[in-house]
GUDREN-464723 format. One record per residue: x, y, z of N, C-alpha, C, O in turn. Coordinates in steps of 0.001 Angstrom, whole numbers, padded with zeros to 6 digits, always signed. Layout:
XYZXYZXYZXYZ
...
# end
This chain:
-003456-008189+028220-002702-008911+027193-001217-008577+027322-000845-007404+027325
-000377-009589+027427+001061-009384+027563+001668-009062+026207+001480-009801+025240
+002401-007948+026143+002991-007522+024884+004306-008251+024636+005026-008563+025584
+004628-008523+023377+005887-009218+023074+007087-008322+023303+006964-007103+023425
+008239-008945+023357+009490-008221+023552+009697-007204+022436+009468-007494+021261
+010137-005997+022826+010417-004958+021846+009288-003992+021624+009459-002987+020935
+008123-004277+022200+006978-003392+022015+007121-002184+022946+007184-002349+024164
+007173-000983+022390+007351+000251+023138+005988+000804+023539+005215+001199+022666
+005666+000845+024851+004331+001293+025282+003964+002701+024834+002783+002999+024656
+004959+003578+024645+004659+004960+024257+004492+005144+022751+004108+006223+022301
+004772+004124+021983+004709+004242+020530+003274+004499+020084+002361+003803+020528
+003056+005489+019211+001702+005804+018752+001251+004968+017561+000187+005221+016997
+002036+003989+017177+001780+003321+015906+000669+002306+015880-000023+002207+014866
+000455+001546+016931-000482+000415+016887-001502+000540+018017-001240+000140+019151
-002654+001092+017697-003664+001371+018714-004268+000118+019329-004826+000182+020424
-004170-001023+018647-004811-002251+019136-003828-003266+019714-004197-004415+019955
-002571-002850+019940-001587-003848+020361-001847-004394+021757-001335-005459+022103
-002633-003685+022570-002950-004185+023910-004225-005028+023914-004632-005526+024963
-004861-005191+022744-006092-005974+022652-005791-007394+022192-004811-007634+021485
-006629-008320+022593-006545-009653+022026-007021-009600+020582-007651-008630+020161
-006719-010644+019832-007174-010692+018439-008692-010622+018376-009248-009949+017508
-009363-011311+019287-010824-011315+019290-011381-009928+019560-012319-009494+018891
-010808-009222+020543-011292-007884+020876-011020-006900+019735-011864-006056+019433
-009857-007004+019103-009525-006121+017990-010491-006345+016827-010990-005388+016234
-010749-007599+016510-011657-007911+015409-013068-007433+015710-013772-006971+014812
-013484-007541+016959-014819-007077+017334-014939-005563+017167-015957-005067+016684
-013900-004830+017567-013934-003373+017415-013987-002969+015945-014721-002052+015577
-013219-003643+015116-013217-003311+013696-014576-003616+013061-015082-002835+012256
-015149-004737+013424-016464-005085+012883-017520-004085+013331-018385-003698+012546
-017452-003667+014592-018409-002675+015107-018272-001360+014344-019274-000746+013977
-017043-000930+014107-016824+000307+013371-017392+000207+011953-018026+001147+011472
-017168-000924+011284-017666-001085+009929-019191-001077+009897-019792-000507+008986
-019809-001699+010877-021281-001705+010912-021834-000297+011087-022899+000024+010558
-021120+000541+011824-021555+001919+011985-021305+002736+010714-022197+003430+010228
-020089+002646+010185-019712+003466+009031-020465+003060+007770-020738+003896+006908
-020801+001773+007662-021479+001258+006473-022893+000799+006817-023383-000200+006291
-023530+001540+007699-024836+001154+008242-025897+000848+007184-026629-000126+007355
-026024+001625+006098-027072+001323+005122-026954-000056+004480-027923-000585+003936
-025749-000631+004550-025525-001934+003905-024969-002949+004910-024332-003927+004518
-025208-002719+006190-024632-003568+007237-025088-005017+007115-024367-005925+007528
-026275-005249+006553-026762-006621+006416-025982-007399+005363-026115-008619+005270
-025167-006703+004566-024346-007375+003558-022891-007462+003982-022039-007861+003187
-022592-007094+005224-021221-007153+005737-020900-008576+006173-021551-009123+007063
-019901-009167+005544-019495-010540+005854-018478-010538+006995-017941-009484+007337
-018209-011693+007583-017230-011762+008680-015844-011276+008243-015442-011445+007092
-015136-010676+009184-013794-010158+008931-012838-011288+008584-012740-012273+009315
-012133-011143+007464-011102-012108+007067-009811-011760+007796-009315-010638+007696
-009276-012722+008523-008093-012487+009348-007016-013523+009045-007196-014416+008218
-005898-013374+009736-004806-014341+009629-004696-015119+010933-005310-014758+011938
-003923-016168+010906-003644-016937+012113-003023-016022+013173-002234-015143+012826
-003358-016204+014454-002809-015320+015493-001288-015161+015443-000771-014086+015746
-000578-016204+015068+000884-016105+015006+001355-015153+013910+002478-014653+013965
+000503-014899+012915+000869-014014+011804+000469-012569+012062+000621-011722+011182
-000045-012271+013262-000430-010901+013597+000770-010062+014023+000646-008848+014184
+001911-010681+014203+003152-009991+014543+004186-010293+013459+004038-011248+012697
+005222-009479+013399+006349-009712+012475+005919-009718+011013+006521-010414+010195
+004886-008952+010674+004371-009015+009308+004693-007781+008474+004618-007844+007246
+005044-006679+009090+005109-005407+008363+006447-005243+007657+007472-005038+008308
+006447-005332+006335+007657-005189+005522+007669-003869+004751+008583-003610+003968
+006655-003041+004976+006604-001707+004388+006549-000715+005538+005541-000655+006243
+007614+000071+005748+007669+000987+006886+008273+002318+006453+009032+002395+005487
+007915+003357+007192+008564+004660+007074+008863+005127+008485+007942+005395+009257
+010135+005227+008832+010560+005612+010165+011333+006924+010107+012186+007115+009240
+011029+007818+011029+011804+009042+011160+013144+008720+011803+013254+007801+012615
+014164+009493+011426+015510+009281+011957+015965+010534+012702+015727+011656+012255
+016622+010327+013841+017094+011445+014647+018432+011078+015255+018594+009996+015819
+019399+011995+015137+020725+011758+015714+020750+012247+017146+020316+013360+017442
+021260+011412+018031+021417+011746+019440+022893+011605+019786+023498+010566+019523
+023479+012658+020382+024922+012655+020645+025355+011507+021544+026469+011001+021410
+024493+011095+022452+024865+010020+023375+024432+008647+022882+025127+007660+023125
+023280+008563+022184+022740+007263+021774+022980+006948+020303+022755+005818+019872
+023436+007935+019523+023623+007701+018095+022304+007831+017339+021411+008570+017756
+022188+007115+016237+020976+007195+015417+019826+006461+016090+019984+005351+016598
+018659+007109+016081+017440+006504+016596+016392+006529+015489+016288+007502+014743
+015627+005465+015392+014596+005323+014361+013269+005018+015030+013171+004128+015875
+012234+005779+014633+010942+005540+015260+009862+006451+014730+009926+006928+013597
+008854+006688+015578+007698+007517+015232+007608+008674+016220+007983+008551+017386
+007100+009802+015723+006970+010979+016572+005688+010915+017391+004623+010550+016892
+005821+011277+018650+004682+011469+019530+004789+012881+020085+005604+013167+020962
+003948+013751+019553+004068+015191+019808+005454+015644+019362+005759+015558+018173
+006305+016123+020268+007621+016613+019870+008739+015654+020293+009897+016058+020399
+008395+014391+020532+009394+013407+020963+009407+012227+020001+008360+011665+019677
+010607+011855+019548+010741+010664+018721+010803+009435+019622+011681+009339+020480
+009886+008505+019435+009864+007260+020206+010618+006196+019417+010121+005753+018382
+011797+005769+019865+012558+004762+019117+011863+003399+019168+011390+002973+020222
+011807+002725+018024+011208+001382+017983+012098+000445+017157+011640-000118+016163
+013368+000273+017558+014269-000564+016754+013873-002034+016740+014212-002760+015806
+013157-002477+017770+012794-003894+017877+011288-004091+017823+010766-005023+018434
+010578-003224+017099+009120-003310+017018+008692-004712+016587+009122-005176+015530
+007859-005401+017368+007467-006778+017026+006471-006861+015883+006207-007951+015374
+005910-005719+015466+005041-005731+014288+005879-005747+013014+005449-006280+011991
+007069-005166+013076+007949-005143+011909+008493-006533+011612+008731-007333+012516
+008684-006799+010328+009306-008052+009923+010751-008100+010401+011373-007069+010659
+011263-009299+010511+012641-009472+010981+013623-008714+010101+014606-008168+010603
+013371-008671+008779+014281-007975+007867+014314-006477+008152+015361-005849+008000
+013178-005887+008567+013147-004463+008905+013938-004207+010178+014735-003271+010236
+013728-005023+011188+014472-004841+012445+015976-004999+012217+016780-004260+012785
+016341-005963+011386+017765-006168+011096+018350-004947+010391+019482-004551+010670
+017583-004349+009480+018070-003161+008774+018244-001975+009715+019228-001242+009616
+017296-001782+010624+017391-000674+011570+018660-000812+012409+019392+000163+012577
+018928-001989+012930+020132-002188+013755+021399-002031+012917+022405-001515+013404
+021356-002470+011677+022514-002315+010801+022799-000833+010575+023952-000407+010639
+021767-000055+010314+021946+001378+010094+022477+002074+011342+023313+002971+011238
+022009+001678+012505+022483+002272+013753+023981+002051+013939+024649+002838+014609
+024507+000981+013347+025931+000661+013497+026805+001369+012464+027938+001742+012767
+026287+001558+011243+027183+001950+010145+027031+003394+009672+027947+003921+009041
+025911+004048+009954+025703+005369+009372+026621+006418+009997+026861+006389+011204
+027132+007339+009192+027897+008465+009736+026983+009356+010584+025766+009334+010400
+027533+010119+011485+026718+010989+012347+026268+012246+011610+026768+012575+010534
+025316+012932+012219+025016+014292+011765+026113+015229+012285+026717+014947+013320
+026380+016334+011588+025724+016836+010367+026272+016251+009076+025824+016614+007989
+027262+015325+009192+027845+014763+007976+026805+014010+007150+026861+013996+005920
+025852+013383+007848+024839+012593+007158+023464+013060+007640+022988+012580+008669
+022812+013986+006923+021553+014593+007375+020333+013713+007079+019448+014096+006314
+020302+012544+007690+019218+011588+007446+017929+012068+008095+017924+012495+009249
+016831+011993+007341+015514+012386+007853+014588+011187+008013+013852+011106+008997
+014613+010242+007047+013700+009104+007074+014405+007854+006565+015297+007916+005720
+013979+006729+007101+014338+005425+006551+013052+004765+006074+012100+004610+006839
+013034+004380+004807+011860+003747+004219+012260+002372+003703+013259+002233+002998
+011486+001371+004052+011717+000039+003501+010429-000469+002896+009381-000480+003542
+010521-000889+001645+009402-001499+000943+009844-002881+000500+010490-003037-000535
+009487-003888+001299+009920-005242+000988+011422-005358+001020+012051-005130+002053
+012004-005718-000125+013455-005912-000206+014182-004685-000748+015360-004767-001094
+013481-003537-000825+014094-002291-001267+014066-001295-000110+013016-001082+000497
+015207-000686+000199+015305+000267+001307+015859+001596+000794+016646+001638-000151
+015425+002684+001445+015812+004023+001015+016188+004884+002212+015474+004917+003213
+017311+005579+002102+017738+006566+003079+017431+007944+002499+018014+008327+001485
+016528+008693+003125+016122+010009+002630+016867+011069+003425+016676+011204+004633
+017713+011817+002739+018516+012852+003390+018033+014230+002939+017658+014421+001783
+018049+015184+003870+017571+016532+003575+018726+017391+003085+019226+018257+003804
+019141+017136+001848+020241+017876+001253+020230+017654-000248+019715+016647-000733
+020803+018605-000986+020987+018440-002428+022263+017661-002739+022357+016972-003754
+023238+017785-001845+024547+017192-002125+024579+015729-001706+023747+015269-000924
+025544+015022-002236+025761+013636-001812+026560+013659-000515+027706+014109-000519
+026000+013193+000583+026692+013290+001867+027808+012260+001999+027936+011339+001193
+028609+012448+003042+029694+011504+003316+029115+010131+003632+028133+010010+004365
+029738+009097+003069+029265+007720+003256+030410+006819+003704+030539+005684+003244
+031241+007340+004608+032452+006612+005002+032142+005256+005617+032896+004302+005427
+031026+005161+006360+030722+003891+007021+030128+002850+006106+030013+001683+006483
+029743+003259+004895+029095+002331+003971+030088+001845+002925+029938+002137+001739
+031097+001108+003361+032063+000568+002410+031527-000747+001837+030470-001229+002244
+032267-001314+000895+031790-002511+000205+031598-003688+001160+030690-004497+000970
+032432-003786+002170+032304-004895+003120+030996-004806+003886+030294-005807+004033
+030658-003604+004381+029420-003447+005131+028202-003586+004215+027197-004177+004611
+028284-003051+003003+027158-003160+002080+026873-004609+001707+025724-004974+001457
+027905-005427+001670+027711-006839+001336+026879-007566+002392+026341-008640+002123
+026770-006989+003591+025976-007613+004648+024470-007471+004416+023675-008150+005065
+024086-006600+003504+022663-006322+003309+021898-007523+002772+020726-007710+003099
+022542-008325+001964+021850-009495+001419+021397-010431+002537+020331-011041+002454
+022220-010539+003584+021854-011390+004717+020665-010827+005484+019979-011562+006195
+020417-009523+005344+019262-008894+005985+017998-008981+005125+016958-008434+005491
+018089-009662+003996+016924-009836+003136+016710-008708+002152+015619-008571+001598
+017740-007889+001921+017593-006738+001039+018091-007070-000371+019013-007865-000551
+017453-006438-001367+017919-006521-002753+018560-005219-003204+019466-005227-004038
+018085-004077-002648+018605-002800-003086+018573-001770-001974+017640-001754-001171
+019586-000905-001915+019645+000196-000957+019851+001488-001733+020785+001607-002525
+018961+002462-001496+018962+003727-002217+019301+004888-001302+019006+004871-000107
+019932+005907-001894+020074+007219-001265+019181+008180-002031+019275+008298-003252
+018315+008861-001298+017396+009811-001941+017647+011196-001351+017360+011439-000179
+018186+012105-002169+018475+013477-001739+017227+014329-001956+016836+014601-003091
+016610+014745-000850+015326+015451-000932+015273+016511+000172+014827+016221+001283
+015727+017747-000125+015792+018792+000907+014444+019114+001547+014401+019566+002691
+013345+018890+000829+012014+019216+001357+011310+017992+001933+010097+018027+002137
+012036+016920+002198+011412+015704+002724+010629+016021+003991+011126+016698+004891
+009422+015532+004047+008537+015803+005176+007171+016192+004659+006171+015535+004948
+007138+017280+003882+005881+017640+003214+005510+016551+002219+004356+016130+002141
+006491+016108+001470+006354+014939+000607+007535+014034+000897+008662+014499+001065
+007270+012741+000955+008326+011801+001312+009345+011661+000182+010552+011656+000422
+008850+011550-001043+009725+011325-002188+009630+012473-003182+008586+013113-003312
+010724+012725-003876+010747+013653-005004+011107+012865-006261+011515+011706-006193
+010947+013519-007401+011200+012807-008660+012681+012560-008865+013070+011494-009343
+013522+013537-008507+014954+013436-008768+015726+013170-007471+015150+013113-006384
+017037+013011-007617+017901+012844-006455+018071+011413-005996+018402+011180-004834
+017855+010441-006879+017951+009028-006512+019302+008446-006915+019767+008650-008037
+019929+007718-005986+021183+007013-006257+021091+005610-005673+020806+005453-004485
+021325+004601-006483+021354+003229-006004+022732+002963-005412+023727+002896-006134
+022780+002811-004086+024057+002603-003397+024552+001169-003522+025753+000910-003586
+023600+000249-003553+023987-001176-003575+022844-002008-004121+021675-001676-003919
+023176-003093-004815+022180-004074-005205+021480-003755-006509+022050-003119-007396
+020237-004201-006619+019461-004072-007846+018261-003165-007629+017755-003079-006510
+017791-002482-008676+016742-001471-008514+015330-002026-008383+014416-001278-008036
+015124-003295-008646+013795-003886-008581+013851-005206-007824+014887-005866-007762
+012699-005575-007245+012568-006847-006546+011284-007528-006999+010519-006969-007785
+011052-008738-006500+009819-009475-006749+009130-009737-005419+009765-010157-004452
+007815-009482-005378+007088-009690-004133+006553-011114-004040+006858-011956-004885
+005746-011381-003000+005243-012729-002758+004307-013206-003860+004070-014406-003993
+003769-012271-004657+002905-012628-005774+003686-012735-007086+003104-012976-008143
+005010-012553-007009+005838-012619-008204+005874-011350-009012+006290-011366-010170
+005440-010227-008417+005349-008964-009132+006592-008112-008921+007148-008068-007823
+007017-007444-009969+008168-006550-009888+007771-005249-009204+006706-004696-009481
+008628-004759-008310+008372-003482-007632+009695-002787-007337+010765-003394-007381
+009590-001486-007034+010762-000679-006732+010684-000062-005351+009817-000439-004562
+011573+000886-005031+011672+001410-003661+010487+002252-003210+010282+002412-002007
+009692+002800-004144+008552+003622-003759+007234+002857-003768+006172+003448-003573
+007294+001556-003992+006080+000780-004204+005209+000722-002957+005699+000564-001838
+003887+000855-003183+002929+000541-002125+002692-000957-002163+002502-001541-003229
+002704-001573-000987+002471-003011-000911+001480-003316+000199+001570-002760+001293
+000523-004213-000091-000318-004716+000983+000563-005554+001904+001410-006324+001450
+000345-005387+003214+001285-005940+004186+001213-007461+004318+002219-008101+004625
+000040-008043+004093-000115-009483+004291-000522-010107+002958-001703-010092+002611
+000430-010654+002206+000133-011160+000859-000975-012209+000829-001761-012239-000119
-001054-013061+001836-002079-014115+001823-003477-013519+001828-004353-013995+001106
-003700-012476+002639-005010-011823+002671-005266-011041+001386-006385-011035+000874
-004245-010391+000873-004406-009642-000364-004775-010587-001505-005596-010249-002358
-004175-011754-001514-004518-012746-002537-005983-013156-002409-006668-013340-003415
-006461-013298-001177-007874-013617-000967-008779-012519-001520-009802-012805-002143
-008398-011262-001289-009203-010148-001780-009230-010121-003309-010280-009884-003906
-008086-010361-003939-008049-010409-005394-008855-011590-005926-009525-011476-006953
-008791-012724-005229-009586-013887-005634-011080-013558-005602-011819-013906-006523
-011516-012883-004532-012936-012546-004399-013364-011562-005485-014441-011700-006065
-012519-010569-005758-012848-009597-006802-012902-010264-008174-013790-009975-008976
-011953-011152-008437-011924-011829-009728-013131-012747-009905-013719-012802-010985
-013499-013466-008844-014657-014363-008933-015935-013581-009200-016803-014037-009944
-016051-012393-008587-017260-011596-008776-017287-010929-010146-018302-010981-010840
-016190-010309-010537-016146-009630-011830-016197-010622-012985-016811-010357-014019
-015546-011767-012798-015542-012841-013792-015165-012330-015179-015914-012543-016133
-014013-011655-015313-013616-011102-016612-013276-012207-017606-012781-013270-017229
-013547-011941-018869-013281-012923-019917-013149-012184-021242-013332-010969-021312
-012831-012929-022280-012796-012364-023607-014165-011773-023928-015194-012411-023705
-014169-010561-024448-015420-009866-024703-015761-008842-023650-016690-008054-023821
-015001-008848-022537-015168-007837-021495-014102-006755-021656-012993-007029-022115
-014441-005547-021283-013454-004480-021126-013516-004040-019665-014588-003755-019132
-012345-003992-019030-012292-003674-017614-011333-002513-017377-010173-002556-017785
-011832-001486-016718-011014-000351-016303-010579-000594-014861-011400-000915-014002
-009294-000439-014608-008709-000701-013294-008040+000600-012845-006960+000947-013324
-008691+001316-011921-008213+002632-011515-007459+002557-010201-007836+001815-009293
-006368+003349-010108-005434+003303-008980-004814+001894-008950-004852+001201-007934
-004248+001501-010084-003892+000086-010306-002560-000316-009697-002227-001501-009723
-001770+000623-009143-000517+000251-008499+000448-000411-009470+000573+000007-010621
+001128-001446-008995+002138-002122-009809+001541-003207-010699+002278-003905-011395
+000225-003360-010689-000413-004230-011670-000821-005607-011200-001003-006501-012025
-000973-005814-009885-001392-007131-009392-002751-007524-009958-002952-008662-010383
-003674-006579-009959-005008-006865-010487-005005-006865-012019-005673-007694-012636
-004261-005943-012637-004178-005914-014097-003761-007269-014648-004303-007747-015645
-002790-007876-013983-002279-009155-014444-003373-010216-014456-003444-011038-015369
-004218-010189-013438-005305-011176-013364-006315-010983-014503-006743-011949-015136
-006685-009734-014750-007706-009502-015770-007191-009877-017159-007930-010456-017955
-005935-009553-017454-005407-009875-018783-005269-011380-018969-005473-011888-020072
-004925-012096-017907-004816-013552-018019-006161-014202-018314-006221-015305-018857
-007240-013511-017955-008572-014036-018241-009054-013652-019642-010159-014019-020040
-008236-012922-020381-008561-012601-021756-009318-011310-021960-009729-011014-023082
-009519-010522-020900-010256-009272-021023-009383-008189-021652-008155-008269-021642
-010037-007198-022186-009368-005985-022663-009265-005044-021464-010277-004730-020837
-008039-004588-021136-007790-003971-019832-007073-002642-019994-006173-002497-020822
-007494-001664-019178-006771-000403-019066-006611-000076-017585-007542-000260-016801
-005435+000406-017204-005168+000791-015821-004692+002227-015750-004103+002741-016700
-004947+002876-014621-004481+004244-014384-003813+004296-013023-004352+003783-012042
-002641+004913-012960-001880+005020-011714-001066+006303-011745-000569+006699-012799
-000929+006956-010595-000243+008239-010523+001275+008098-010548+001945+008865-011240
+001831+007148-009819+003280+007047-009650+003983+006494-010874+003576+005477-011436
+005057+007184-011283+005797+006748-012453+006451+005392-012277+006435+004571-013194
+007031+005146-011101+007660+003853-010856+006629+002736-010911+006886+001685-011498
+005457+002953-010303+004408+001937-010308+003933+001645-011727+003699+000489-012079
+003790+002692-012545+003359+002499-013934+004385+001665-014701+004021+000785-015481
+005665+001945-014475+006717+001180-015145+006666-000282-014734+006814-001171-015572
+006457-000533-013444+006378-001914-012969+005123-002599-013495+005157-003777-013851
+004004-001854-013546+002768-002420-014084+002954-002849-015531+002403-003862-015962
+003735-002073-016283+004006-002438-017664+004757-003749-017781+004575-004489-018747
+005604-004042-016797+006324-005318-016779+005444-006452-016260+005494-007569-016775
+004638-006161-015240+003830-007210-014608+002599-007588-015421+002134-008726-015354
+002071-006637-016191+000883-006893-017010+001079-006268-018382+000424-005279-018709
+001970-006829-019187+002316-006193-020463+001167-006135-021459+001217-005348-022404
+000134-006951-021270-000986-006948-022209-002031-005889-021885-002989-005714-022638
-001856-005182-020771-002788-004117-020403-002272-002774-020902-001065-002571-021035
-003193-001867-021175-002838-000475-021434-002760+000246-020093-003697+000175-019297
-001654+000939-019835-001478+001612-018555-001211+003092-018780-000335+003466-019560
-001980+003934-018084-001840+005376-018182-001306+005930-016873-001682+005465-015797
-000426+006930-016961+000084+007583-015760-000651+008906-015537-000873+009679-016469
-001020+009144-014274-001645+010408-013928-002770+010213-012932-003092+009084-012564
-003363+011304-012498-004546+011224-011658-005688+010646-012478-005833+010942-013664
-006491+009824-011833-007584+009181-012567-008534+010215-013156-009020+010040-014273
-008804+011286-012420-009703+012327-012930-009129+012985-014182-009878+013382-015075
-007801+013102-014248-007170+013734-015405-007121+012812-016615-006897+013266-017736
-007329+011537-016392-007251+010572-017491-008629+010143-017995-008731+009201-018781
-009681+010816-017555-011024+010485-018027-011172+010647-019546-011852+009828-020165
-010568+011664-020174-010672+011737-021642-010112+010499-022337-010708+009994-023288
-008958+010009-021857-008380+008803-022457-009236+007571-022166-009359+006689-023016
-009825+007504-020980-010714+006389-020659-011943+006396-021572-012412+005340-021996
-012450+007566-021865-013599+007653-022771-013220+007189-024179-013992+006489-024834
-012039+007576-024638-011590+007157-025964-011384+005649-026024-011657+005013-027043
-010903+005092-024933-010613+003648-024895-011887+002809-024861-011915+001706-025407
-012927+003313-024234-014159+002546-024038-014896+002344-025360-015061+003282-026141
-015328+001132-025597-016143+000834-026770-017561+000506-026324-017793+000156-025166
-018490+000621-027236-019894+000348-026909-020268-001105-027115-021375-001513-026764
-019364-001893-027677-019712-003269-028038-019384-004282-026951-020010-005341-026894
-018406-003980-026079-017982-004958-025081-018631-004674-023729-018911-003522-023398
-018868-005733-022950-019399-005584-021602-018356-004899-020728-017161-005161-020865
-018803-004022-019829-017896-003211-019031-017839-003689-017585-018856-004020-016976
-016625-003716-017058-016365-004044-015663-015448-002967-015094-014769-002261-015838
-015436-002848-013763-014632-001799-013133-014042-002318-011829-014732-002925-011010
-012737-002063-011656-012059-002382-010395-011422-001111-009862-010747-000391-010599
-011638-000832-008571-011172+000403-007944-010392+000076-006677-010825-000747-005870
-009241+000724-006504-008449+000553-005287-007828+001900-004925-006609+002060-004996
-008666+002877-004535-008182+004245-004326-007460+004409-002990-007512+003515-002145
-006787+005545-002792-006190+005841-001487-007285+006158-000467-008476+006052-000758
-006855+006546+000728-007794+006771+001841-008826+007853+001521-009918+007842+002089
-008509+008761+000647-009438+009834+000295-010597+009350-000570-011537+010106-000815
-010545+008117-001031-011627+007581-001840-011575+008060-003273-010547+008550-003741
-012698+007915-003973-012761+008278-005383-012818+009789-005551-013488+010488-004790
-012108+010279-006557-012239+011683-006928-013671+011904-007426-014212+011037-008112
-014296+013036-007103-015696+013259-007498-015953+013030-008979-016962+012430-009349
-015040+013508-009839-015230+013338-011278-015178+011865-011668-015914+011421-012549
-014301+011110-011004-014194+009675-011286-015446+008946-010815-015959+008065-011506
-015927+009315-009646-017143+008696-009110-018333+008939-010039-019120+008030-010303
-018455+010160-010527-019565+010479-011424-019415+009760-012761-020396+009270-013321
-018196+009698-013268-017948+008986-014523-018321+007511-014382-018969+006949-015265
-017920+006889-013288-018220+005474-013082-019721+005232-012961-020252+004293-013553
-020403+006082-012193-021810+005848-011885-022737+006202-013037-023747+005530-013246
-022410+007239-013781-023380+007776-014739-022959+007659-016199-023775+007827-017106
-021649+007362-016422-021176+007334-017803-020627+005975-018194-021132+005359-019133
-019615+005495-017507-019033+004189-017825-020025+003070-017514-020182+002142-018308
-020692+003153-016369-021757+002256-015942-021432+000771-016193-022059+000125-017033
-020450+000247-015456-020096-001169-015629-021218-002082-015152-022039-001698-014319
-021240-003290-015690-022207-004284-015217-021923-004660-013766-022837-004805-012954
-020633-004814-013459-020211-005168-012106-018985-004342-011752-018178-004016-012622
-018847-004005-010486-017639-003309-010051-017218-003813-008678-018053-004153-007839
-015914-003854-008470-015318-004233-007185-014473-003064-006710-013697-002491-007474
-014635-002715-005428-014025-001501-004875-013340-001907-003572-014008-002202-002582
-011996-001921-003576-011224-002244-002373-010860-000940-001691-010131-000119-002248
-011373-000752-000479-011252+000536+000217-010474+000384+001513-010624-000601+002235
-009629+001391+001797-008912+001429+003075-009536+002435+004035-008963+002721+005087
-010707+002978+003686-011405+003910+004565-012901+003662+004466-013514+003921+003431
-013484+003159+005547-014922+002901+005530-015718+004184+005374-016817+004164+004818
-015186+005294+005852-015877+006565+005742-016033+007017+004303-017139+007345+003872
-014928+007036+003548-015028+007460+002152-015713+006394+001304-016349+006723+000303
-015595+005121+001684-016331+004074+000973-017829+004306+001111-018561+004193+000128
-018296+004626+002311-019718+004889+002520-020192+006052+001656-021258+005994+001042
-019386+007106+001618-019732+008259+000777-019870+007856-000686-020826+008253-001352
-018913+007065-001193-018932+006680-002597-020047+005683-002896-020657+005738-003964
-020318+004773-001964-021406+003815-002171-022754+004523-002239-023641+004103-002983
-022910+005587-001472-024171+006331-001509-024436+006873-002914-025569+006832-003393
-023390+007382-003573-023552+007899-004938-023837+006758-005903-024715+006871-006758
-023105+005665-005772-023266+004548-006701-024637+003887-006568-025249+003526-007573
-025116+003728-005353-026427+003103-005177-027544+004021-005668-028545+003546-006205
-027380+005322-005490-028366+006262-006021-028427+006187-007541-029477+006407-008145
-027270+005869-008158-027201+005773-009619-027657+004415-010141-027555+004154-011340
-028160+003543-009262-028725+002290-009733-027870+001060-009516-028037+000066-010221
-026946+001103-008543-026115-000056-008239-026541-000689-006915-026905+000005-005966
-026490-002005-006873-026828-002759-005672-025556-003297-005033-024722-003897-005710
-025410-003085-003741-024275-003636-003003-024596-005084-002675-025494-005358-001879
-023865-006016-003285-024131-007434-003052-023408-007958-001828-023938-008805-001109
-022186-007458-001579-021424-007952-000434-020363-006943-000044-019835-006216-000886
-020056-006907+001246-018943-006144+001797-018067-007127+002553-018493-007720+003544
-016839-007295+002078-015931-008281+002669-014766-007546+003322-013935-006977+002615
-014681-007540+004654-013581-006834+005326-012348-007727+005479-012455-008945+005626
-011177-007088+005442-009893-007790+005559-009027-007092+006602-008914-005867+006613
-008429-007876+007463-007570-007332+008516-006133-007268+008013-005270-008028+008452
-005893-006337+007077-004561-006192+006490-003538-005622+007478-002333-005757+007269
-004021-004977+008565-003115-004317+009498-003405-004746+010936-003924-003948+011716
-003083-005984+011303-003272-006418+012694-002529-005513+013674-001488-004945+013342
-003062-005388+014858-002563-004558+015962-002919-003081+015787-002657-002286+016690
-003505-002693+014657-003907-001308+014438-005429-001236+014317-006108-002262+014266
-005957-000002+014272-007398+000164+014095-007809+000106+012630-009002+000156+012330
-006865+000004+011721-007168+000033+010291-007802-001278+009830-007450-002359+010302
-008739-001157+008902-009379-002322+008300-009762-001953+006873-010181-000824+006617
-009623-002883+005952-009974-002631+004556-011199-003457+004170-011463-004516+004738
-011932-002947+003195-013193-003577+002818-013300-003672+001308-013043-002702+000595
-013677-004834+000828-013956-005047-000589-015465-004987-000792-016202-005820-000265
-015918-004001-001554-017341-003850-001868-017589-004398-003269-016873-004062-004212
-018602-005239-003397-018979-005844-004673-020359-005330-005073-021339-005536-004356
-020427-004667-006211-021671-004017-006649-022064-004506-008044-021220-004800-008891
-023379-004580-008243-023924-004984-009539-024935-003923-010007-025712-003398-009210
-024908-003627-011283-025868-002674-011827-027264-003293-011799-027449-004427-012241
-028236-002559-011286-029554-003143-011048-030355-003349-012322-031282-004158-012334
-030022-002635-013401-030787-002801-014631-030129-003803-015561-030642-004065-016649
# end
């Protein structure tokens, strides 16, 4: 398979970039059948995008930055102890590539500007520097900053975080250098610079459509939405008239969820830590539904037990980014009396080995 211009052969980022779309999809399906073997007969065909949309789609990136005395700033991914520059990565959206080249032209050198990471989330970009102080920004004058709008940006942030690496973001040290602090995504949802975003909105919309059709929330239902992010799913449930509560760890995401789904109750914190509030919120009179979208680690054990043995929704939808932890959690849920009706995989990350799966479960009693 001939790689497009800008694809760096040494880059560790996209394990499937040398495969055809058909071969990549076959490998992902094979992996899912192995990882989800007890329910493989309920695995539906992989939902994909048009081949032309398998490139230039990634608008959420985190790139390491390294100053080179001869080449200037380089942005890329580490391979062992070497930074592989990928300024023209064909998986990145055009707006990301434009931002990388813009930064290479305007940023001050080290040690004046101790840049560690460049993060872009849609139309919000962040420069993470390993320092407490505000570094010199001589190259970022008003004329150069005005060019950012042409690159598709709404906001540019400086984040002072001396310990960046162990954790990408800290609570404090944020300065908006230019633009506005919030943007709107393809679904019309408000988000900020730390927002997690599904990379392909069309596929994500399909996944939400499938979850909504299965859960079928309405007036008289109460639905708990755990790991709710900025509220894409919360908004759907409230529009259907259900009584809704969401839980999310990130403060920025909770604030955005409050704007995107104002009729939902939203709690900040780890889902396991918010079980007391979830118990208080739950009533015995309304039918219960559950939507889950956890990180790669899957459900926290306490949350899994609460869902399976205490909350016991009539129906639940679980969007997973790890087939391994999904299999572990499904084993507990099925033992507790839930039937897996369907597993719908989505190719949210073309050119990589990653695949996400929507599991739809119904209580057997």
